[in-house]
N, C-alpha and C positions, 0 to 999 in steps of 0.2 A: 131056758131057765126062768122060773117064776120070779116075781119081785121078792117074795119072801125068801126064796132060795138064794137070790143074789145078795140080799141083806145079810143072811146067815153066813154066806161065803165071805163077805167083807169083814165080818166080825173079827176073825183071827188076825188077818193082816193089819187091820186098823188098830186093834188092841196092842199088837206087838210093836207097831210103829210108834204108838203113843206111850207104851209101857204102862197102860192104864185101861180100865173100863169104867163105865158110868152106871150108877143105879139112880133111882129117884126115891125121895123120902118126904113125908109130911110129919105132922106132930104125932101121928099114930105109928110111925115107922115106915118100913119098906113094904110095898104092896106085893100081893100075890094074886093070881087069877086061876080059876079052875075051869078047864075045858069040858066039852060035852062028854068026854070019856072018863071024867072024874079025876084027871091028873091035874096037879097044881104046880104052877111054875112061878118063879120070880124073874122079872125082866131085867136085862142088862143091855147096855148099848156100848158100842165101840168108840163113839165120839160124844162130846158134850152136845154138839148141835143135834145129833139124832135124839138124844134124851130130851132136849128142850122142845123139839118139834112135837114129840108125843105129849108133853105137858101142855103145849099150846093148842093142840088139835083134838085131844081126847078129854071130854068133860069129866070123866071119872078121875083124871089125874091133874085137874086144875088145882093149884095151890101146892103142888109138890115142887121140890127143888132138886136139881141134879146134884149128885154126890160122886166125887172122883174117888176111885179105888185103885191103888197101885196094883199093877198086874201080879206082883209077887204075893200080895195079900189076898187077891182074888183067887189065885191058884192054890195057895197054901192054906188059907183059912176058910174063905167063902165056899169054894167048891166042895171041900170035905164036909162042911156044915150043912150045905144043901143036900148032899148025898145022905148024910146021917138023918136029916129030917124028911127024906123021901120027896124032895122037891126037884122039879126040872128047872133048867135054865132057859129062859126066854131070850132069844138072840135077836137084837136089833128090831124089836116089834115096831111096826109103823102103821100109818094110815089112821083114819077116823075111829077105827075100832081097836087100834093097837094089836094087830095080829102079826104072826110070824112063826118061825120054827121054835120048837121047844126040844131040848136035848138033855140027856142024862148028864150029870156033872162029869162023870168019867170020860164021856165022849167029847165034851168041851175041852177037858184037859188034854186028851189025845190029839184033838184038832189043833190046839195051840202048839203042842210039842212038835207035831208034824210040820206045821207051817214054819216054826222056828228053825227046825232042822233043814228045811228046804231053802230058807232064805239065809241061813247062817253058814 
């Protein structure tokens, strides 16, 4: 399993354990990034430490602050909004270039539901 796959896999279990996910924001709002295929994603992390590491290690995100989102709000409002806007969800991006897996919002919702059912 690649590092990106491991981070993406950890997203659901860590988010469910904390009942929250983390975004980052600066004065201009929440960042997005467009990949080589022209798809745009908004990144989210399953722990505050993961979000802080990206802020500290990625020049483009210096000056951003982590923002805690309750899991209920993420699933009920953020994922439908991202889907409506045609954005992907970046899962636990990491490293100097903030890379990782991007998924459709409906697939993130399904992954969270499956992990909840498995652990519950």
